[in-house]
Steps between C-alpha positions, in 0.01 A plus 500: 500500500668455161844603378618625163781681326461832320627463143633856514798336666591387148298691239230756426355276228448126553530308172552143383869549571415496871317166498802305634531753784130471577533122516796542738293732723234232530764238574645725772166467675334835431124514449502772236656800332416869462487607137594852392238626255632789297453364146123493452463203268203294619577203275853473637376491858238240415776277363721570801217410737459164327873435532492584870207262544710225342791577730274513804563862602236736629541867417444861601598805295657841546481815293546877539329815379688754287494876457301487176242270661490634855183419697540814717593751226321836493430427132178301446646358178811369678290353782285324240814370332604362840166325546511359146855373541424329830194335347726360228736367768199336666418332168855361490460376858174327417660333197793375708286377789624770740268575795704783662639803315750675727706817483477879526196508272371809674741758354790550261827340608783750543292807414497779759292816534728678746234488771307246700196322367196727472137424581422525128766237421364280776149516355619460140698195608202343672280563197757358257568185701129446563436506124773241443368293790155480342662363185729269699208348686371346178846358431545352848803721569567689824696828487763499775631849585871522584637799684853609413766697679513878462783479246281308251161668541323761709140382498493189722813451711387325818277217615245715682432728202472205263255323732292818515506534119380141458236538770360815343482337155292229669503251214544123539759491220731756663743398773862580591835340562794550735858522374786463748740708288277808492382451858861489620543854365165652593358331811613592850336191657490192276263300718254786526521564125414136424215502751362831371438355155435134584131512410581621148823304435492199267862482380851560636829572326808380688824684423800631692568868561732498196284261293733211577434159656299518826729459798799673340394855588336674792124455459357388834376159387408370845258789551373481143421128498354507852259778400407323176426177684290685758290673233465229233 
């Protein structure tokens, strides 16, 4: 098991100005960092990857999908824009040496339909992510689906549904992650939630119920870590 820090703790755009911080993170004993990828400049991420190699930090990445590039939109053009954008993010990951691209890639962050997810959206989402996965396979990047709480999205909001989504896509470059912040809101049984998605889980985000330092809130860490150890 390896440990890293998500750079969203400090910034949405890692630049040369953050190199001293990155060096500190390595000195603190972390194995890597998670890079937010919102600015789709491949050359920049190639340079950043080289700098991280010099520092000795491994890396994952995180991104989101937006309303104008929504993989589950009822508009074919918007779905295609979502696929194209995620492919560009994959290119940035490949340039930076990122093997895992995490986040709510499956649907637009903060965009709501006023109803639950439909079967059409489910199938559109699978088709969109499968297309990106085919592209990501050639780049050596795995797409890691993150479910969010109901206040941030409506498409995937629990471990069981996300595991089913990944299983139905049935592609080696599509997996999922578990986030303690979202699970604290949505899951009634943390241990069961972790176990229900263990076969598909390749990444975990650790955060308190209020996004603060673990141990200063009320997430049940004993149950969480016990279940993670049992299913690793």
